[in-house]
Jmol script that loads the backbone (N, CA, C; Angstrom):
load data "model"
ATOM      1  N   UNK A   1      69.529 118.006 126.680  1.00  0.00           N
ATOM      2  CA  UNK A   1      69.055 116.647 126.671  1.00  0.00           C
ATOM      3  C   UNK A   1      69.987 115.793 127.512  1.00  0.00           C
ATOM      4  N   UNK A   2      69.472 115.078 128.437  1.00  0.00           N
ATOM      5  CA  UNK A   2      70.234 114.230 129.342  1.00  0.00           C
ATOM      6  C   UNK A   2      70.000 112.778 128.956  1.00  0.00           C
ATOM      7  N   UNK A   3      71.128 112.045 128.775  1.00  0.00           N
ATOM      8  CA  UNK A   3      71.011 110.623 128.459  1.00  0.00           C
ATOM      9  C   UNK A   3      71.334 109.827 129.701  1.00  0.00           C
ATOM     10  N   UNK A   4      70.614 108.755 129.892  1.00  0.00           N
ATOM     11  CA  UNK A   4      70.857 107.883 131.038  1.00  0.00           C
ATOM     12  C   UNK A   4      71.433 106.567 130.534  1.00  0.00           C
ATOM     13  N   UNK A   5      72.436 106.085 131.245  1.00  0.00           N
ATOM     14  CA  UNK A   5      73.061 104.818 130.913  1.00  0.00           C
ATOM     15  C   UNK A   5      72.981 103.904 132.118  1.00  0.00           C
ATOM     16  N   UNK A   6      72.819 102.635 131.853  1.00  0.00           N
ATOM     17  CA  UNK A   6      72.820 101.640 132.912  1.00  0.00           C
ATOM     18  C   UNK A   6      74.198 100.988 132.921  1.00  0.00           C
ATOM     19  N   UNK A   7      74.823 100.948 134.086  1.00  0.00           N
ATOM     20  CA  UNK A   7      76.154 100.370 134.222  1.00  0.00           C
ATOM     21  C   UNK A   7      76.047  99.117 135.070  1.00  0.00           C
ATOM     22  N   UNK A   8      76.614  98.035 134.543  1.00  0.00           N
ATOM     23  CA  UNK A   8      76.613  96.777 135.278  1.00  0.00           C
ATOM     24  C   UNK A   8      77.751  96.826 136.298  1.00  0.00           C
ATOM     25  N   UNK A   9      77.414  96.782 137.573  1.00  0.00           N
ATOM     26  CA  UNK A   9      78.413  96.891 138.645  1.00  0.00           C
ATOM     27  C   UNK A   9      79.397  95.727 138.628  1.00  0.00           C
ATOM     28  N   UNK A  10      78.946  94.553 138.195  1.00  0.00           N
ATOM     29  CA  UNK A  10      79.837  93.389 138.162  1.00  0.00           C
ATOM     30  C   UNK A  10      80.982  93.617 137.173  1.00  0.00           C
ATOM     31  N   UNK A  11      80.676  94.217 136.038  1.00  0.00           N
ATOM     32  CA  UNK A  11      81.722  94.477 135.045  1.00  0.00           C
ATOM     33  C   UNK A  11      82.734  95.479 135.590  1.00  0.00           C
ATOM     34  N   UNK A  12      82.250  96.520 136.256  1.00  0.00           N
ATOM     35  CA  UNK A  12      83.142  97.526 136.848  1.00  0.00           C
ATOM     36  C   UNK A  12      84.042  96.877 137.895  1.00  0.00           C
ATOM     37  N   UNK A  13      83.491  95.994 138.710  1.00  0.00           N
ATOM     38  CA  UNK A  13      84.277  95.317 139.747  1.00  0.00           C
ATOM     39  C   UNK A  13      85.335  94.412 139.116  1.00  0.00           C
ATOM     40  N   UNK A  14      84.971  93.698 138.047  1.00  0.00           N
ATOM     41  CA  UNK A  14      85.932  92.818 137.371  1.00  0.00           C
ATOM     42  C   UNK A  14      87.067  93.633 136.739  1.00  0.00           C
ATOM     43  N   UNK A  15      86.720  94.741 136.117  1.00  0.00           N
ATOM     44  CA  UNK A  15      87.748  95.596 135.518  1.00  0.00           C
ATOM     45  C   UNK A  15      88.677  96.187 136.573  1.00  0.00           C
ATOM     46  N   UNK A  16      88.115  96.618 137.684  1.00  0.00           N
ATOM     47  CA  UNK A  16      88.912  97.184 138.774  1.00  0.00           C
ATOM     48  C   UNK A  16      89.881  96.137 139.313  1.00  0.00           C
ATOM     49  N   UNK A  17      89.397  94.918 139.496  1.00  0.00           N
ATOM     50  CA  UNK A  17      90.235  93.829 140.008  1.00  0.00           C
ATOM     51  C   UNK A  17      91.351  93.504 139.003  1.00  0.00           C
ATOM     52  N   UNK A  18      91.017  93.471 137.726  1.00  0.00           N
ATOM     53  CA  UNK A  18      92.015  93.169 136.700  1.00  0.00           C
ATOM     54  C   UNK A  18      93.108  94.234 136.657  1.00  0.00           C
ATOM     55  N   UNK A  19      92.729  95.494 136.793  1.00  0.00           N
ATOM     56  CA  UNK A  19      93.712  96.587 136.795  1.00  0.00           C
ATOM     57  C   UNK A  19      94.627  96.469 138.006  1.00  0.00           C
ATOM     58  N   UNK A  20      94.073  96.132 139.169  1.00  0.00           N
ATOM     59  CA  UNK A  20      94.893  95.970 140.380  1.00  0.00           C
ATOM     60  C   UNK A  20      95.878  94.822 140.209  1.00  0.00           C
ATOM     61  N   UNK A  21      95.436  93.703 139.630  1.00  0.00           N
ATOM     62  CA  UNK A  21      96.325  92.557 139.410  1.00  0.00           C
ATOM     63  C   UNK A  21      97.447  92.923 138.437  1.00  0.00           C
ATOM     64  N   UNK A  22      97.103  93.639 137.399  1.00  0.00           N
ATOM     65  CA  UNK A  22      98.108  94.061 136.428  1.00  0.00           C
ATOM     66  C   UNK A  22      99.121  95.009 137.066  1.00  0.00           C
ATOM     67  N   UNK A  23      98.643  95.923 137.879  1.00  0.00           N
ATOM     68  CA  UNK A  23      99.523  96.870 138.569  1.00  0.00           C
ATOM     69  C   UNK A  23     100.495  96.129 139.474  1.00  0.00           C
ATOM     70  N   UNK A  24     100.006  95.142 140.231  1.00  0.00           N
ATOM     71  CA  UNK A  24     100.879  94.353 141.110  1.00  0.00           C
ATOM     72  C   UNK A  24     101.910  93.583 140.298  1.00  0.00           C
ATOM     73  N   UNK A  25     101.482  92.990 139.195  1.00  0.00           N
ATOM     74  CA  UNK A  25     102.402  92.215 138.360  1.00  0.00           C
ATOM     75  C   UNK A  25     103.505  93.106 137.797  1.00  0.00           C
ATOM     76  N   UNK A  26     103.147  94.309 137.371  1.00  0.00           N
ATOM     77  CA  UNK A  26     104.147  95.235 136.840  1.00  0.00           C
ATOM     78  C   UNK A  26     105.113  95.710 137.917  1.00  0.00           C
ATOM     79  N   UNK A  27     104.607  95.912 139.129  1.00  0.00           N
ATOM     80  CA  UNK A  27     105.475  96.338 140.227  1.00  0.00           C
ATOM     81  C   UNK A  27     106.471  95.248 140.593  1.00  0.00           C
ATOM     82  N   UNK A  28     106.067  93.984 140.487  1.00  0.00           N
ATOM     83  CA  UNK A  28     106.956  92.867 140.820  1.00  0.00           C
ATOM     84  C   UNK A  28     107.990  92.620 139.720  1.00  0.00           C
ATOM     85  N   UNK A  29     107.650  92.994 138.498  1.00  0.00           N
ATOM     86  CA  UNK A  29     108.576  92.750 137.392  1.00  0.00           C
ATOM     87  C   UNK A  29     109.701  93.774 137.435  1.00  0.00           C
ATOM     88  N   UNK A  30     110.607  93.657 136.496  1.00  0.00           N
ATOM     89  CA  UNK A  30     111.752  94.570 136.425  1.00  0.00           C
ATOM     90  C   UNK A  30     111.414  95.892 135.753  1.00  0.00           C
ATOM     91  N   UNK A  31     110.183  96.063 135.338  1.00  0.00           N
ATOM     92  CA  UNK A  31     109.809  97.307 134.670  1.00  0.00           C
ATOM     93  C   UNK A  31     109.772  98.450 135.671  1.00  0.00           C
ATOM     94  N   UNK A  32     110.177  99.606 135.239  1.00  0.00           N
ATOM     95  CA  UNK A  32     110.085 100.797 136.074  1.00  0.00           C
ATOM     96  C   UNK A  32     109.600 101.965 135.228  1.00  0.00           C
ATOM     97  N   UNK A  33     109.554 103.137 135.804  1.00  0.00           N
ATOM     98  CA  UNK A  33     109.022 104.293 135.080  1.00  0.00           C
ATOM     99  C   UNK A  33     109.881 104.690 133.889  1.00  0.00           C
ATOM    100  N   UNK A  34     111.145 104.287 133.883  1.00  0.00           N
ATOM    101  CA  UNK A  34     112.035 104.644 132.785  1.00  0.00           C
ATOM    102  C   UNK A  34     112.045 103.605 131.674  1.00  0.00           C
ATOM    103  N   UNK A  35     111.246 102.572 131.809  1.00  0.00           N
ATOM    104  CA  UNK A  35     111.184 101.518 130.808  1.00  0.00           C
ATOM    105  C   UNK A  35     110.001 101.769 129.892  1.00  0.00           C
ATOM    106  N   UNK A  36     110.264 101.683 128.622  1.00  0.00           N
ATOM    107  CA  UNK A  36     109.204 101.898 127.646  1.00  0.00           C
ATOM    108  C   UNK A  36     109.012 100.616 126.851  1.00  0.00           C
ATOM    109  N   UNK A  37     107.788 100.283 126.594  1.00  0.00           N
ATOM    110  CA  UNK A  37     107.478  99.131 125.760  1.00  0.00           C
ATOM    111  C   UNK A  37     107.092  99.688 124.400  1.00  0.00           C
ATOM    112  N   UNK A  38     107.750  99.197 123.354  1.00  0.00           N
ATOM    113  CA  UNK A  38     107.451  99.715 122.027  1.00  0.00           C
ATOM    114  C   UNK A  38     107.186  98.574 121.065  1.00  0.00           C
ATOM    115  N   UNK A  39     106.462  98.886 120.019  1.00  0.00           N
ATOM    116  CA  UNK A  39     106.161  97.918 118.987  1.00  0.00           C
ATOM    117  C   UNK A  39     107.319  97.912 118.002  1.00  0.00           C
ATOM    118  N   UNK A  40     107.779  96.725 117.644  1.00  0.00           N
ATOM    119  CA  UNK A  40     108.864  96.596 116.687  1.00  0.00           C
ATOM    120  C   UNK A  40     108.255  96.266 115.332  1.00  0.00           C
ATOM    121  N   UNK A  41     108.604  97.049 114.352  1.00  0.00           N
ATOM    122  CA  UNK A  41     108.103  96.833 113.004  1.00  0.00           C
ATOM    123  C   UNK A  41     109.248  96.279 112.173  1.00  0.00           C
ATOM    124  N   UNK A  42     109.025  95.107 111.597  1.00  0.00           N
ATOM    125  CA  UNK A  42     110.056  94.490 110.775  1.00  0.00           C
ATOM    126  C   UNK A  42     110.202  95.262 109.473  1.00  0.00           C
ATOM    127  N   UNK A  43     111.435  95.554 109.125  1.00  0.00           N
ATOM    128  CA  UNK A  43     111.726  96.199 107.858  1.00  0.00           C
ATOM    129  C   UNK A  43     112.661  95.283 107.091  1.00  0.00           C
ATOM    130  N   UNK A  44     112.624  95.379 105.790  1.00  0.00           N
ATOM    131  CA  UNK A  44     113.519  94.520 105.027  1.00  0.00           C
ATOM    132  C   UNK A  44     114.971  94.802 105.388  1.00  0.00           C
ATOM    133  N   UNK A  45     115.722  93.742 105.515  1.00  0.00           N
ATOM    134  CA  UNK A  45     117.135  93.916 105.836  1.00  0.00           C
ATOM    135  C   UNK A  45     117.885  94.268 104.561  1.00  0.00           C
ATOM    136  N   UNK A  46     118.673  95.298 104.638  1.00  0.00           N
ATOM    137  CA  UNK A  46     119.483  95.712 103.502  1.00  0.00           C
ATOM    138  C   UNK A  46     120.919  95.271 103.778  1.00  0.00           C
ATOM    139  N   UNK A  47     121.471  94.589 102.819  1.00  0.00           N
ATOM    140  CA  UNK A  47     122.846  94.143 102.946  1.00  0.00           C
ATOM    141  C   UNK A  47     123.750  95.259 102.449  1.00  0.00           C
ATOM    142  N   UNK A  48     124.661  95.692 103.293  1.00  0.00           N
ATOM    143  CA  UNK A  48     125.607  96.725 102.884  1.00  0.00           C
ATOM    144  C   UNK A  48     126.785  96.040 102.203  1.00  0.00           C
ATOM    145  N   UNK A  49     127.061  96.467 101.009  1.00  0.00           N
ATOM    146  CA  UNK A  49     128.151  95.882 100.243  1.00  0.00           C
ATOM    147  C   UNK A  49     129.214  96.955 100.049  1.00  0.00           C
ATOM    148  N   UNK A  50     130.385  96.667 100.541  1.00  0.00           N
ATOM    149  CA  UNK A  50     131.519  97.560 100.329  1.00  0.00           C
ATOM    150  C   UNK A  50     132.504  96.776  99.470  1.00  0.00           C
ATOM    151  N   UNK A  51     132.209  96.707  98.195  1.00  0.00           N
ATOM    152  CA  UNK A  51     132.981  95.892  97.281  1.00  0.00           C
ATOM    153  C   UNK A  51     133.294  96.738  96.060  1.00  0.00           C
ATOM    154  N   UNK A  52     134.544  96.779  95.685  1.00  0.00           N
ATOM    155  CA  UNK A  52     134.939  97.624  94.555  1.00  0.00           C
ATOM    156  C   UNK A  52     134.352  97.131  93.241  1.00  0.00           C
ATOM    157  N   UNK A  53     133.907  95.879  93.202  1.00  0.00           N
ATOM    158  CA  UNK A  53     133.350  95.323  91.973  1.00  0.00           C
ATOM    159  C   UNK A  53     131.827  95.428  91.912  1.00  0.00           C
ATOM    160  N   UNK A  54     131.208  96.104  92.870  1.00  0.00           N
ATOM    161  CA  UNK A  54     129.747  96.251  92.878  1.00  0.00           C
ATOM    162  C   UNK A  54     129.343  97.407  91.970  1.00  0.00           C
ATOM    163  N   UNK A  55     128.381  97.134  91.098  1.00  0.00           N
ATOM    164  CA  UNK A  55     127.807  98.174  90.248  1.00  0.00           C
ATOM    165  C   UNK A  55     126.645  98.782  91.016  1.00  0.00           C
ATOM    166  N   UNK A  56     126.631 100.099  91.152  1.00  0.00           N
ATOM    167  CA  UNK A  56     125.586 100.761  91.935  1.00  0.00           C
ATOM    168  C   UNK A  56     124.573 101.430  91.011  1.00  0.00           C
ATOM    169  N   UNK A  57     123.382 101.632  91.546  1.00  0.00           N
ATOM    170  CA  UNK A  57     122.305 102.243  90.773  1.00  0.00           C
ATOM    171  C   UNK A  57     122.617 103.715  90.486  1.00  0.00           C
ATOM    172  N   UNK A  58     122.490 104.123  89.227  1.00  0.00           N
ATOM    173  CA  UNK A  58     122.734 105.521  88.887  1.00  0.00           C
ATOM    174  C   UNK A  58     121.514 106.415  89.126  1.00  0.00           C
ATOM    175  N   UNK A  59     120.409 105.798  89.587  1.00  0.00           N
ATOM    176  CA  UNK A  59     119.169 106.563  89.757  1.00  0.00           C
ATOM    177  C   UNK A  59     118.215 105.853  90.711  1.00  0.00           C
ATOM    178  N   UNK A  60     117.188 106.564  91.105  1.00  0.00           N
ATOM    179  CA  UNK A  60     116.093 105.994  91.886  1.00  0.00           C
ATOM    180  C   UNK A  60     115.079 105.448  90.895  1.00  0.00           C
ATOM    181  N   UNK A  61     114.534 104.267  91.174  1.00  0.00           N
ATOM    182  CA  UNK A  61     113.531 103.695  90.280  1.00  0.00           C
ATOM    183  C   UNK A  61     113.189 102.280  90.671  1.00  0.00           C
ATOM    184  N   UNK A  62     112.650 101.547  89.714  1.00  0.00           N
ATOM    185  CA  UNK A  62     112.299 100.142  89.921  1.00  0.00           C
ATOM    186  C   UNK A  62     113.155  99.313  88.986  1.00  0.00           C
ATOM    187  N   UNK A  63     113.836  98.316  89.539  1.00  0.00           N
ATOM    188  CA  UNK A  63     114.743  97.500  88.745  1.00  0.00           C
ATOM    189  C   UNK A  63     113.984  96.306  88.155  1.00  0.00           C
ATOM    190  N   UNK A  64     114.313  95.990  86.917  1.00  0.00           N
ATOM    191  CA  UNK A  64     113.741  94.818  86.246  1.00  0.00           C
ATOM    192  C   UNK A  64     114.892  93.973  85.721  1.00  0.00           C
ATOM    193  N   UNK A  65     114.862  92.687  86.041  1.00  0.00           N
ATOM    194  CA  UNK A  65     115.949  91.787  85.679  1.00  0.00           C
ATOM    195  C   UNK A  65     115.716  91.078  84.351  1.00  0.00           C
ATOM    196  N   UNK A  66     114.532  91.245  83.762  1.00  0.00           N
ATOM    197  CA  UNK A  66     114.225  90.638  82.469  1.00  0.00           C
ATOM    198  C   UNK A  66     113.527  91.674  81.590  1.00  0.00           C
ATOM    199  N   UNK A  67     113.548  91.456  80.256  1.00  0.00           N
ATOM    200  CA  UNK A  67     112.942  92.446  79.366  1.00  0.00           C
ATOM    201  C   UNK A  67     111.421  92.538  79.497  1.00  0.00           C
ATOM    202  N   UNK A  68     110.782  91.444  79.898  1.00  0.00           N
ATOM    203  CA  UNK A  68     109.331  91.404  80.089  1.00  0.00           C
ATOM    204  C   UNK A  68     109.020  90.434  81.219  1.00  0.00           C
ATOM    205  N   UNK A  69     107.878  90.608  81.881  1.00  0.00           N
ATOM    206  CA  UNK A  69     107.496  89.649  82.931  1.00  0.00           C
ATOM    207  C   UNK A  69     107.400  88.230  82.357  1.00  0.00           C
ATOM    208  N   UNK A  70     107.970  87.283  83.076  1.00  0.00           N
ATOM    209  CA  UNK A  70     107.927  85.885  82.657  1.00  0.00           C
ATOM    210  C   UNK A  70     109.014  85.486  81.674  1.00  0.00           C
ATOM    211  N   UNK A  71     109.780  86.437  81.191  1.00  0.00           N
ATOM    212  CA  UNK A  71     110.867  86.140  80.245  1.00  0.00           C
ATOM    213  C   UNK A  71     112.153  85.835  81.008  1.00  0.00           C
ATOM    214  N   UNK A  72     113.117  85.265  80.293  1.00  0.00           N
ATOM    215  CA  UNK A  72     114.423  84.931  80.865  1.00  0.00           C
ATOM    216  C   UNK A  72     115.137  86.207  81.326  1.00  0.00           C
ATOM    217  N   UNK A  73     115.826  86.114  82.477  1.00  0.00           N
ATOM    218  CA  UNK A  73     116.554  87.275  83.002  1.00  0.00           C
ATOM    219  C   UNK A  73     117.736  87.613  82.094  1.00  0.00           C
ATOM    220  N   UNK A  74     118.139  88.883  82.130  1.00  0.00           N
ATOM    221  CA  UNK A  74     119.282  89.314  81.329  1.00  0.00           C
ATOM    222  C   UNK A  74     120.540  88.546  81.728  1.00  0.00           C
ATOM    223  N   UNK A  75     120.780  88.442  83.035  1.00  0.00           N
ATOM    224  CA  UNK A  75     121.958  87.734  83.550  1.00  0.00           C
ATOM    225  C   UNK A  75     121.590  86.974  84.815  1.00  0.00           C
ATOM    226  N   UNK A  76     122.456  86.041  85.188  1.00  0.00           N
ATOM    227  CA  UNK A  76     122.269  85.312  86.442  1.00  0.00           C
ATOM    228  C   UNK A  76     123.629  85.082  87.088  1.00  0.00           C
ATOM    229  N   UNK A  77     123.599  84.721  88.342  1.00  0.00           N
ATOM    230  CA  UNK A  77     124.822  84.482  89.109  1.00  0.00           C
ATOM    231  C   UNK A  77     125.670  83.416  88.413  1.00  0.00           C
ATOM    232  N   UNK A  78     126.966  83.703  88.288  1.00  0.00           N
ATOM    233  CA  UNK A  78     127.895  82.766  87.669  1.00  0.00           C
ATOM    234  C   UNK A  78     128.086  82.971  86.177  1.00  0.00           C
ATOM    235  N   UNK A  79     127.251  83.770  85.565  1.00  0.00           N
ATOM    236  CA  UNK A  79     127.315  83.995  84.121  1.00  0.00           C
ATOM    237  C   UNK A  79     128.475  84.920  83.773  1.00  0.00           C
ATOM    238  N   UNK A  80     129.113  84.657  82.636  1.00  0.00           N
ATOM    239  CA  UNK A  80     130.161  85.541  82.124  1.00  0.00           C
ATOM    240  C   UNK A  80     129.509  86.617  81.266  1.00  0.00           C
ATOM    241  N   UNK A  81     129.941  87.859  81.449  1.00  0.00           N
ATOM    242  CA  UNK A  81     129.403  88.970  80.662  1.00  0.00           C
ATOM    243  C   UNK A  81     130.548  89.743  80.020  1.00  0.00           C
ATOM    244  N   UNK A  82     130.215  90.420  78.942  1.00  0.00           N
ATOM    245  CA  UNK A  82     131.179  91.283  78.261  1.00  0.00           C
ATOM    246  C   UNK A  82     130.817  92.729  78.550  1.00  0.00           C
ATOM    247  N   UNK A  83     131.784  93.601  78.419  1.00  0.00           N
ATOM    248  CA  UNK A  83     131.529  95.028  78.612  1.00  0.00           C
ATOM    249  C   UNK A  83     130.377  95.456  77.702  1.00  0.00           C
ATOM    250  N   UNK A  84     129.465  96.239  78.250  1.00  0.00           N
ATOM    251  CA  UNK A  84     128.279  96.780  77.576  1.00  0.00           C
ATOM    252  C   UNK A  84     127.140  95.780  77.387  1.00  0.00           C
ATOM    253  N   UNK A  85     127.265  94.552  77.911  1.00  0.00           N
ATOM    254  CA  UNK A  85     126.108  93.643  77.922  1.00  0.00           C
ATOM    255  C   UNK A  85     125.042  94.236  78.839  1.00  0.00           C
ATOM    256  N   UNK A  86     123.774  94.071  78.470  1.00  0.00           N
ATOM    257  CA  UNK A  86     122.691  94.572  79.322  1.00  0.00           C
ATOM    258  C   UNK A  86     122.547  93.651  80.532  1.00  0.00           C
ATOM    259  N   UNK A  87     122.582  94.248  81.718  1.00  0.00           N
ATOM    260  CA  UNK A  87     122.458  93.497  82.967  1.00  0.00           C
ATOM    261  C   UNK A  87     121.036  93.552  83.519  1.00  0.00           C
ATOM    262  N   UNK A  88     120.401  94.716  83.376  1.00  0.00           N
ATOM    263  CA  UNK A  88     119.060  94.940  83.923  1.00  0.00           C
ATOM    264  C   UNK A  88     118.549  96.267  83.389  1.00  0.00           C
ATOM    265  N   UNK A  89     117.307  96.586  83.750  1.00  0.00           N
ATOM    266  CA  UNK A  89     116.735  97.886  83.397  1.00  0.00           C
ATOM    267  C   UNK A  89     116.193  98.535  84.661  1.00  0.00           C
ATOM    268  N   UNK A  90     116.265  99.856  84.701  1.00  0.00           N
ATOM    269  CA  UNK A  90     115.659 100.602  85.807  1.00  0.00           C
ATOM    270  C   UNK A  90     114.625 101.541  85.204  1.00  0.00           C
ATOM    271  N   UNK A  91     113.397 101.397  85.685  1.00  0.00           N
ATOM    272  CA  UNK A  91     112.306 102.262  85.231  1.00  0.00           C
ATOM    273  C   UNK A  91     112.220 103.441  86.177  1.00  0.00           C
ATOM    274  N   UNK A  92     112.297 104.625  85.597  1.00  0.00           N
ATOM    275  CA  UNK A  92     112.175 105.860  86.371  1.00  0.00           C
ATOM    276  C   UNK A  92     111.304 106.816  85.569  1.00  0.00           C
ATOM    277  N   UNK A  93     110.229 107.254  86.170  1.00  0.00           N
ATOM    278  CA  UNK A  93     109.295 108.178  85.521  1.00  0.00           C
ATOM    279  C   UNK A  93     108.823 107.642  84.166  1.00  0.00           C
ATOM    280  N   UNK A  94     108.462 106.364  84.142  1.00  0.00           N
ATOM    281  CA  UNK A  94     107.920 105.679  82.956  1.00  0.00           C
ATOM    282  C   UNK A  94     108.918 105.567  81.802  1.00  0.00           C
ATOM    283  N   UNK A  95     110.186 105.740  82.110  1.00  0.00           N
ATOM    284  CA  UNK A  95     111.247 105.567  81.118  1.00  0.00           C
ATOM    285  C   UNK A  95     112.135 104.413  81.565  1.00  0.00           C
ATOM    286  N   UNK A  96     112.396 103.479  80.640  1.00  0.00           N
ATOM    287  CA  UNK A  96     113.246 102.335  80.961  1.00  0.00           C
ATOM    288  C   UNK A  96     114.681 102.646  80.553  1.00  0.00           C
ATOM    289  N   UNK A  97     115.584 102.552  81.522  1.00  0.00           N
ATOM    290  CA  UNK A  97     117.002 102.833  81.319  1.00  0.00           C
ATOM    291  C   UNK A  97     117.779 101.533  81.437  1.00  0.00           C
ATOM    292  N   UNK A  98     118.544 101.186  80.409  1.00  0.00           N
ATOM    293  CA  UNK A  98     119.319  99.952  80.465  1.00  0.00           C
ATOM    294  C   UNK A  98     120.571 100.174  81.303  1.00  0.00           C
ATOM    295  N   UNK A  99     120.884  99.173  82.090  1.00  0.00           N
ATOM    296  CA  UNK A  99     122.103  99.182  82.901  1.00  0.00           C
ATOM    297  C   UNK A  99     123.036  98.164  82.260  1.00  0.00           C
ATOM    298  N   UNK A 100     124.176  98.650  81.786  1.00  0.00           N
ATOM    299  CA  UNK A 100     125.113  97.800  81.052  1.00  0.00           C
ATOM    300  C   UNK A 100     126.338  97.488  81.898  1.00  0.00           C
ATOM    301  N   UNK A 101     126.977  96.379  81.564  1.00  0.00           N
ATOM    302  CA  UNK A 101     128.193  95.966  82.271  1.00  0.00           C
ATOM    303  C   UNK A 101     129.307  96.969  81.985  1.00  0.00           C
ATOM    304  N   UNK A 102     129.922  97.514  83.036  1.00  0.00           N
ATOM    305  CA  UNK A 102     131.008  98.477  82.833  1.00  0.00           C
ATOM    306  C   UNK A 102     132.313  97.806  82.401  1.00  0.00           C
ATOM    307  N   UNK A 103     132.363  96.474  82.571  1.00  0.00           N
ATOM    308  CA  UNK A 103     133.573  95.722  82.217  1.00  0.00           C
ATOM    309  C   UNK A 103     133.180  94.275  81.957  1.00  0.00           C
ATOM    310  N   UNK A 104     134.072  93.536  81.349  1.00  0.00           N
ATOM    311  CA  UNK A 104     133.850  92.101  81.163  1.00  0.00           C
ATOM    312  C   UNK A 104     134.178  91.391  82.464  1.00  0.00           C
ATOM    313  N   UNK A 105     133.492  90.295  82.719  1.00  0.00           N
ATOM    314  CA  UNK A 105     133.765  89.538  83.935  1.00  0.00           C
ATOM    315  C   UNK A 105     132.683  88.520  84.227  1.00  0.00           C
ATOM    316  N   UNK A 106     132.692  88.052  85.461  1.00  0.00           N
ATOM    317  CA  UNK A 106     131.743  87.027  85.906  1.00  0.00           C
ATOM    318  C   UNK A 106     130.793  87.647  86.929  1.00  0.00           C
ATOM    319  N   UNK A 107     129.508  87.332  86.819  1.00  0.00           N
ATOM    320  CA  UNK A 107     128.518  87.812  87.785  1.00  0.00           C
ATOM    321  C   UNK A 107     128.717  87.022  89.077  1.00  0.00           C
ATOM    322  N   UNK A 108     129.153  87.699  90.118  1.00  0.00           N
ATOM    323  CA  UNK A 108     129.378  87.063  91.416  1.00  0.00           C
ATOM    324  C   UNK A 108     128.075  86.985  92.199  1.00  0.00           C
ATOM    325  N   UNK A 109     127.284  88.057  92.136  1.00  0.00           N
ATOM    326  CA  UNK A 109     126.025  88.086  92.890  1.00  0.00           C
ATOM    327  C   UNK A 109     125.110  89.167  92.327  1.00  0.00           C
ATOM    328  N   UNK A 110     123.819  88.855  92.272  1.00  0.00           N
ATOM    329  CA  UNK A 110     122.802  89.847  91.925  1.00  0.00           C
ATOM    330  C   UNK A 110     122.172  90.253  93.252  1.00  0.00           C
ATOM    331  N   UNK A 111     122.278  91.512  93.613  1.00  0.00           N
ATOM    332  CA  UNK A 111     121.909  91.982  94.950  1.00  0.00           C
ATOM    333  C   UNK A 111     120.488  92.523  95.053  1.00  0.00           C
ATOM    334  N   UNK A 112     119.747  92.510  93.956  1.00  0.00           N
ATOM    335  CA  UNK A 112     118.375  93.028  93.961  1.00  0.00           C
ATOM    336  C   UNK A 112     117.434  91.983  93.375  1.00  0.00           C
ATOM    337  N   UNK A 113     116.159  92.143  93.669  1.00  0.00           N
ATOM    338  CA  UNK A 113     115.127  91.264  93.122  1.00  0.00           C
ATOM    339  C   UNK A 113     114.376  91.988  92.021  1.00  0.00           C
ATOM    340  N   UNK A 114     113.778  91.212  91.137  1.00  0.00           N
ATOM    341  CA  UNK A 114     112.998  91.780  90.049  1.00  0.00           C
ATOM    342  C   UNK A 114     111.847  92.627  90.587  1.00  0.00           C
ATOM    343  N   UNK A 115     111.616  93.761  89.968  1.00  0.00           N
ATOM    344  CA  UNK A 115     110.524  94.694  90.304  1.00  0.00           C
ATOM    345  C   UNK A 115     110.679  95.307  91.693  1.00  0.00           C
ATOM    346  N   UNK A 116     111.905  95.374  92.173  1.00  0.00           N
ATOM    347  CA  UNK A 116     112.194  95.952  93.491  1.00  0.00           C
ATOM    348  C   UNK A 116     112.574  97.425  93.339  1.00  0.00           C
ATOM    349  N   UNK A 117     112.065  98.286  94.221  1.00  0.00           N
ATOM    350  CA  UNK A 117     112.506  99.682  94.171  1.00  0.00           C
ATOM    351  C   UNK A 117     113.972  99.787  94.593  1.00  0.00           C
ATOM    352  N   UNK A 118     114.708 100.640  93.908  1.00  0.00           N
ATOM    353  CA  UNK A 118     116.119 100.848  94.246  1.00  0.00           C
ATOM    354  C   UNK A 118     116.376 102.334  94.453  1.00  0.00           C
ATOM    355  N   UNK A 119     117.416 102.613  95.201  1.00  0.00           N
ATOM    356  CA  UNK A 119     117.803 103.983  95.507  1.00  0.00           C
ATOM    357  C   UNK A 119     119.083 104.338  94.756  1.00  0.00           C
ATOM    358  N   UNK A 120     119.322 105.614  94.606  1.00  0.00           N
ATOM    359  CA  UNK A 120     120.560 106.079  93.996  1.00  0.00           C
ATOM    360  C   UNK A 120     121.739 105.581  94.834  1.00  0.00           C
ATOM    361  N   UNK A 121     122.724 104.991  94.187  1.00  0.00           N
ATOM    362  CA  UNK A 121     123.916 104.528  94.886  1.00  0.00           C
ATOM    363  C   UNK A 121     123.789 103.152  95.515  1.00  0.00           C
ATOM    364  N   UNK A 122     122.624 102.528  95.408  1.00  0.00           N
ATOM    365  CA  UNK A 122     122.426 101.194  95.994  1.00  0.00           C
ATOM    366  C   UNK A 122     123.151 100.156  95.141  1.00  0.00           C
ATOM    367  N   UNK A 123     123.936  99.255  95.758  1.00  0.00           N
ATOM    368  CA  UNK A 123     124.599  98.197  94.999  1.00  0.00           C
ATOM    369  C   UNK A 123     123.570  97.290  94.322  1.00  0.00           C
ATOM    370  N   UNK A 124     123.795  96.997  93.045  1.00  0.00           N
ATOM    371  CA  UNK A 124     122.863  96.183  92.271  1.00  0.00           C
ATOM    372  C   UNK A 124     123.405  94.794  91.965  1.00  0.00           C
ATOM    373  N   UNK A 125     124.666  94.749  91.565  1.00  0.00           N
ATOM    374  CA  UNK A 125     125.243  93.501  91.078  1.00  0.00           C
ATOM    375  C   UNK A 125     126.759  93.554  91.287  1.00  0.00           C
ATOM    376  N   UNK A 126     127.350  92.399  91.509  1.00  0.00           N
ATOM    377  CA  UNK A 126     128.810  92.329  91.682  1.00  0.00           C
ATOM    378  C   UNK A 126     129.389  91.586  90.487  1.00  0.00           C
ATOM    379  N   UNK A 127     130.309  92.249  89.791  1.00  0.00           N
ATOM    380  CA  UNK A 127     130.994  91.667  88.632  1.00  0.00           C
ATOM    381  C   UNK A 127     132.478  91.628  88.945  1.00  0.00           C
ATOM    382  N   UNK A 128     133.086  90.475  88.755  1.00  0.00           N
ATOM    383  CA  UNK A 128     134.527  90.354  89.022  1.00  0.00           C
ATOM    384  C   UNK A 128     135.216  89.786  87.799  1.00  0.00           C
TER     385      UNK A 128
END
end "model"
wireframe off; spacefill off
backbone 0.3
color backbone group
């Protein structure tokens, strides 16, 4: 079975002219055969913390800063905590694991957001 198509010559001529103009523009620019144009995908910026007072995640999971959605957070920046106070929870495989303060001190910074996925060894909070 043979199909016949009708081609508009004006469209072909316009496309040919546009390709020639683009080719000339690229030749005049600084682009060459060794230059590649790539799409940049924005990824969340991760802050690297090298601080001896940073508490790191003991597991991979999802961190929760309050006992329930809409409830008051366990701790906030500037708050004083005692050793073994609950700082947050990490849900892993449908099990909630409490993360407790390893020492008494002041919360300098909370480095994660509520309901954010965390990785093993990722800094969570700074206590000084």
